[in-house]
KOLTOR-141912 format. One record per atom (N, C-alpha, C): residue in one letter; x negated, y, z negated. Coordinates in steps of 0.1 Angstrom, whole numbers, padded with zeros to 4 digits, always signed. Example, Ala and Ser with C-alpha at 12.3 -4.5 7.8 and 13.67 -1.06 7.14 Angstrom:
% residues 2
A-0132-0057-0078A-0123-0045-0078A-0132-0033-0078S-0128-0022-0071S-0137-0011-0071S-0129+0000-0079
END
This chain:
% residues 207
X-0007-0012+0000X+0001-0001+0000X-0007+0015+0002X+0001+0022-0002X-0010+0037-0003X-0014+0039-0017X-0030+0043-0013X-0037+0047-0027X-0037+0060-0026X-0032+0070-0036X-0034+0083-0038X-0048+0090-0037X-0055+0100-0031X-0065+0107-0030X-0071+0110-0041X-0062+0111-0054X-0070+0115-0066X-0072+0100-0072X-0069+0091-0066X-0079+0076-0072X-0088+0071-0064X-0089+0072-0051X-0098+0068-0043X-0112+0078-0040X-0108+0091-0042X-0118+0100-0038X-0131+0098-0049X-0126+0099-0064X-0134+0098-0074X-0145+0083-0075X-0136+0073-0068X-0143+0058-0068X-0154+0058-0054X-0146+0070-0046X-0154+0071-0031X-0170+0077-0036X-0169+0084-0048X-0180+0093-0051X-0191+0086-0058X-0179+0078-0069X-0193+0070-0076X-0199+0063-0072X-0191+0055-0058X-0198+0044-0051X-0209+0050-0040X-0205+0062-0039X-0219+0066-0026X-0212+0068-0015X-0199+0065-0015X-0196+0063+0002X-0190+0076+0006X-0187+0089-0004X-0180+0099-0001X-0183+0107+0013X-0198+0106+0013X-0203+0116+0024X-0199+0107+0040X-0199+0093+0041X-0193+0082+0052X-0180+0087+0054X-0172+0086+0045X-0160+0087+0044X-0158+0101+0050X-0160+0111+0047X-0159+0127+0051X-0162+0128+0066X-0175+0123+0068X-0180+0121+0085X-0169+0115+0091X-0164+0103+0087X-0155+0097+0096X-0137+0103+0098X-0134+0113+0085X-0125+0121+0083X-0127+0131+0093X-0141+0138+0092X-0140+0149+0103X-0138+0148+0119X-0143+0134+0122X-0145+0127+0134X-0134+0126+0137X-0120+0122+0130X-0108+0115+0134X-0104+0130+0138X-0103+0138+0125X-0096+0151+0125X-0100+0158+0139X-0111+0159+0145X-0115+0166+0157X-0108+0162+0169X-0109+0144+0167X-0107+0141+0180X-0092+0140+0182X-0082+0144+0170X-0066+0141+0171X-0063+0158+0172X-0069+0165+0171X-0067+0180+0170X-0067+0186+0181X-0079+0180+0188X-0086+0186+0200X-0076+0191+0212X-0068+0177+0218X-0061+0177+0229X-0051+0189+0227X-0048+0195+0216X-0038+0203+0216X-0043+0217+0208X-0055+0217+0211X-0061+0230+0210X-0051+0243+0215X-0044+0242+0226X-0040+0252+0235X-0026+0254+0225X-0023+0246+0216X-0008+0251+0208X-0016+0260+0192X-0030+0261+0191X-0037+0269+0181X-0036+0282+0186X-0037+0296+0174X-0039+0307+0178X-0054+0308+0177X-0063+0315+0177X-0078+0316+0172X-0078+0320+0162X-0086+0316+0155X-0091+0312+0140X-0080+0306+0133X-0076+0293+0142X-0069+0282+0131X-0078+0278+0124X-0073+0278+0106X-0083+0274+0096X-0079+0257+0093X-0090+0249+0094X-0090+0241+0090X-0097+0236+0078X-0092+0229+0067X-0100+0227+0053X-0106+0214+0050X-0118+0212+0049X-0123+0196+0043X-0129+0199+0031X-0124+0189+0021X-0134+0189+0006X-0145+0183+0012X-0157+0192+0003X-0171+0184+0000X-0174+0188-0015X-0182+0176-0018X-0187+0177-0032X-0203+0178-0034X-0207+0174-0045X-0223+0178-0047X-0232+0169-0032X-0225+0158-0035X-0230+0146-0026X-0232+0151-0011X-0226+0162-0012X-0229+0166+0007X-0236+0177+0009X-0243+0183-0004X-0251+0195-0003X-0265+0188-0003X-0268+0176-0006X-0281+0173-0009X-0292+0171+0004X-0285+0174+0014X-0294+0172+0026X-0286+0182+0037X-0294+0181+0049X-0290+0191+0060X-0274+0183+0071X-0273+0169+0068X-0264+0165+0078X-0254+0172+0075X-0248+0174+0067X-0233+0181+0069X-0234+0195+0078X-0246+0199+0080X-0247+0211+0092X-0241+0203+0106X-0247+0192+0109X-0250+0185+0122X-0236+0182+0124X-0229+0180+0110X-0211+0173+0110X-0203+0185+0114X-0207+0195+0108X-0198+0206+0113X-0198+0211+0126X-0211+0211+0131X-0212+0214+0145X-0205+0205+0155X-0209+0192+0154X-0198+0184+0162X-0185+0186+0158X-0182+0190+0146X-0166+0190+0145X-0163+0202+0158X-0166+0215+0154X-0164+0230+0161X-0166+0224+0178X-0176+0217+0180X-0178+0215+0194X-0163+0208+0204X-0153+0204+0192X-0144+0198+0201X-0134+0209+0205X-0135+0220+0200X-0125+0232+0203X-0129+0244+0211X-0124+0250+0216X-0128+0263+0224X-0135+0273+0214X-0144+0280+0217X-0153+0290+0207X-0142+0299+0201X-0143+0300+0188X-0131+0309+0179X-0120+0301+0179X-0114+0293+0181X-0103+0285+0178X-0099+0280+0168X-0109+0274+0162X-0108+0270+0149X-0116+0275+0137X-0116+0278+0129X-0122+0283+0117X-0125+0273+0108X-0136+0267+0103X-0136+0255+0094X-0141+0258+0081X-0132+0256+0070X-0134+0263+0058X-0142+0246+0050X-0153+0250+0040X-0154+0236+0034X-0152+0239+0020X-0142+0232+0015X-0137+0235+0003X-0146+0225-0010X-0156+0233-0016X-0166+0228-0026X-0155+0226-0041X-0157+0211-0043X-0148+0204-0055X-0160+0206-0068X-0156+0202-0081X-0164+0207-0091X-0164+0191-0100X-0163+0178-0094X-0161+0168-0099X-0179+0166-0100X-0185+0170-0093X-0201+0171-0095X-0211+0180-0095X-0217+0186-0102X-0223+0198-0103X-0234+0200-0092X-0234+0211-0082X-0242+0212-0072X-0254+0218-0077X-0267+0213-0078X-0278+0219-0083X-0284+0226-0075X-0288+0241-0074X-0294+0249-0065X-0307+0243-0062X-0309+0243-0052X-0329+0238-0044X-0324+0247-0033X-0339+0244-0029X-0345+0251-0014X-0333+0243-0004X-0328+0231-0007X-0321+0223+0006X-0305+0231+0006X-0301+0233-0006X-0288+0238-0008X-0286+0252-0002X-0300+0259-0006X-0298+0273+0000X-0299+0278+0017X-0308+0268+0023X-0308+0265+0035X-0297+0260+0042X-0288+0252+0035X-0276+0243+0041X-0265+0257+0039X-0264+0263+0029X-0253+0270+0027X-0256+0282+0039X-0268+0291+0038X-0271+0299+0048X-0267+0295+0063X-0272+0284+0064X-0271+0277+0080X-0256+0275+0084X-0250+0275+0073X-0235+0268+0073X-0228+0279+0078X-0231+0291+0071X-0224+0306+0073X-0231+0312+0087X-0241+0309+0093X-0244+0314+0103X-0239+0307+0116X-0233+0294+0111X-0225+0287+0121X-0210+0288+0123X-0206+0301+0112X-0195+0303+0113X-0185+0296+0100X-0190+0284+0094X-0183+0277+0087X-0182+0287+0074X-0168+0286+0069X-0168+0293+0055X-0167+0284+0046X-0171+0289+0033X-0172+0281+0022X-0160+0288+0011X-0154+0274+0004X-0144+0282-0007X-0148+0273-0018X-0145+0279-0031X-0146+0270-0045X-0132+0264-0045X-0129+0254-0045X-0117+0249-0045X-0110+0247-0061X-0104+0244-0065X-0095+0248-0079X-0104+0256-0090X-0104+0270-0080X-0114+0278-0090X-0105+0279-0105X-0114+0281-0117X-0107+0285-0126X-0106+0273-0138X-0108+0260-0132X-0106+0245-0139X-0118+0241-0138X-0127+0242-0131X-0143+0234-0131X-0149+0242-0145X-0160+0235-0146X-0170+0240-0159X-0181+0249-0151X-0180+0248-0135X-0192+0258-0130X-0187+0269-0125X-0175+0273-0122X-0170+0283-0110X-0177+0294-0112X-0177+0298-0122X-0186+0311-0124X-0200+0311-0121X-0207+0301-0124X-0218+0295-0121X-0221+0296-0103X-0211+0291-0097X-0213+0289-0083X-0210+0302-0078X-0204+0309-0080X-0203+0327-0079X-0214+0332-0075X-0224+0329-0088X-0234+0334-0088X-0247+0330-0083X-0246+0317-0079X-0256+0311-0073X-0255+0309-0059X-0243+0308-0055X-0240+0306-0038X-0235+0314-0031X-0237+0321-0022X-0225+0329-0013X-0214+0325-0008X-0205+0324-0014X-0190+0315-0008X-0179+0330-0002X-0172+0321+0004X-0161+0330+0010X-0147+0331+0005X-0141+0321-0003X-0129+0322-0008X-0132+0315-0020X-0119+0320-0029X-0118+0311-0041X-0105+0307-0037X-0099+0295-0041X-0090+0287-0044X-0083+0288-0056X-0072+0295-0059X-0065+0293-0072X-0057+0281-0070X-0060+0273-0087X-0057+0261-0090X-0039+0261-0093X-0037+0252-0086X-0020+0248-0085X-0014+0250-0101X-0020+0245-0114X-0017+0247-0129X-0017+0263-0128X-0021+0271-0125X-0018+0286-0130X-0006+0294-0122X-0005+0286-0107X+0002+0293-0101X+0018+0286-0106X+0017+0274-0112X+0031+0270-0119X+0035+0278-0129X+0027+0286-0137X+0028+0289-0144X+0035+0309-0143X+0036+0310-0131X+0038+0324-0128X+0057+0323-0133X+0057+0332-0144X+0070+0334-0146X+0076+0324-0161X+0067+0317-0165X+0065+0307-0176X+0057+0312-0187X+0044+0311-0180X+0033+0312-0195X+0026+0324-0191X+0026+0332-0205X+0019+0344-0201X+0003+0345-0202X-0002+0337-0211X-0016+0336-0209X-0024+0330-0197X-0014+0320-0187X-0020+0315-0177X-0017+0327-0167X-0006+0334-0167X-0002+0347-0157X-0014+0357-0160X-0018+0355-0173X-0033+0369-0175X-0043+0362-0167X-0048+0348-0168X-0058+0341-0159X-0058+0344-0148X-0044+0342-0143X-0042+0342-0126X-0045+0357-0123X-0041+0367-0130X-0044+0382-0123X-0058+0385-0127X-0066+0380-0133X-0079+0380-0139X-0087+0375-0125X-0081+0364-0120X-0088+0356-0106X-0089+0363-0099X-0075+0368-0093X-0073+0382-0082X-0083+0392-0082X-0080+0396-0098X-0087+0410-0096X-0103+0407-0093X-0107+0394-0101X-0122+0391-0095X-0124+0391-0083X-0117+0383-0075X-0117+0378-0064X-0119+0395-0053X-0111+0402-0058X-0111+0417-0049X-0124+0421-0051X-0129+0423-0065X-0142+0428-0070X-0155+0426-0062X-0149+0411-0057X-0166+0404-0052X-0162+0403-0035X-0154+0411-0033X-0150+0410-0018X-0147+0395-0013X-0139+0386-0019X-0139+0373-0015X-0127+0372-0010X-0120+0366-0003X-0107+0358+0003X-0103+0350-0006X-0087+0348-0011X-0084+0342-0021X-0071+0335-0013X-0072+0320-0018X-0061+0311-0015X-0054+0305-0026X-0040+0308-0028X-0032+0299-0037X-0027+0286-0032X-0031+0276-0043X-0025+0264-0040X-0011+0261-0048X-0007+0248-0044X+0007+0244-0053X+0017+0253-0054X+0019+0262-0043X+0032+0274-0042X+0045+0265-0040X+0053+0263-0048X+0068+0257-0046X+0080+0267-0047X+0077+0278-0051X+0091+0287-0054X+0090+0302-0047X+0100+0308-0043X+0103+0317-0036X+0097+0327-0049X+0099+0323-0058X+0094+0334-0071X+0080+0337-0069X+0074+0325-0070X+0058+0323-0069X+0052+0333-0056X+0060+0326-0044X+0053+0333-0033X+0055+0349-0034X+0066+0353-0037X+0067+0369-0041X+0057+0375-0050X+0055+0368-0059X+0045+0374-0070X+0033+0376-0063X+0025+0363-0057X+0016+0361-0048X+0014+0370-0035X+0022+0374-0030X+0021+0383-0018X+0021+0397-0024X+0030+0399-0037X+0030+0415-0042X+0013+0417-0046X+0004+0406-0053X-0006+0410-0058X-0017+0405-0046X-0014+0408-0036X-0023+0408-0021X-0029+0395-0021X-0024+0383-0023X-0031+0369-0021X-0031+0366-0005X-0043+0364-0001X-0042+0360+0012X-0037+0347+0020X-0040+0340+0012X-0033+0329+0018X-0026+0320+0007X-0016+0317+0011X-0009+0307+0006X-0005+0292+0008X-0006+0282+0000X+0001+0268+0002X+0007+0261-0005X+0016+0249+0001X+0021+0242-0011X+0037+0240-0004X+0042+0233-0010X+0055+0224-0008X+0065+0236-0003X+0064+0244-0006X+0073+0256-0003X+0072+0259+0010X+0063+0256+0018X+0061+0259+0033X+0061+0247+0041X+0054+0237+0035X+0053+0224+0044X+0049+0216+0032X+0053+0199+0035X+0046+0188+0030X+0038+0181+0034X+0031+0173+0033X+0021+0163+0043X+0030+0160+0051X+0023+0157+0063X+0031+0153+0077X+0024+0142+0084X+0029+0133+0092X+0020+0128+0104X+0018+0137+0114X+0005+0132+0122X+0003+0138+0131X+0012+0146+0142X+0022+0134+0147X+0031+0140+0151X+0042+0152+0153X+0045+0151+0137X+0055+0164+0134X+0047+0173+0131X+0030+0176+0131X+0024+0185+0127X+0020+0190+0140X+0020+0187+0152X+0018+0189+0167X+0031+0194+0166X+0043+0188+0163X+0053+0193+0167X+0059+0210+0164X+0052+0209+0149X+0055+0226+0141X+0045+0236+0147X+0031+0231+0153X+0024+0240+0160X+0030+0247+0172X+0041+0236+0179X+0045+0242+0189X+0059+0250+0188X+0064+0251+0177X+0075+0263+0171X+0073+0271+0172
END
């Protein structure tokens, strides 16, 4: 049967298979979407999660370059969403990797910002483009004042640092409107769409 990502991804990381799985995912995604590139507007965002394991050598750069070569120049913006299940240790390799990725036009986002133990450290150590607000804070809009203060602080911080911001887990109109009033750049969640098979996604692109 189906195995949820929150169950198999930690196992893939622990067993050392996460890099190979991500490479296969990127290949499959690029090959599946490339025939429908004409339905996309320029700057269409595709997000791929990465972990500390991906940041230990430069092969990720080749994987991203290969992914983008499936599409007309400028059609797709690839965003790598850095998770915090493992700590990324700054090194000459990571510095070179991040610099070359951004020279390629690949964006870097910190996923689930505000929940990991190293979020603020990553902001100091790495040049990133986006913060992704964890859905646990979004869910507290109109419910919990303390979480709302944290959410507002993250939004304010992103503005001061000149970073884009993405809110995850938007499920209600009230959440959507609150985030829009606070000028959050992007929102994602079940309010807009649920996970869907490729055929349904392609049909949605054409509408």
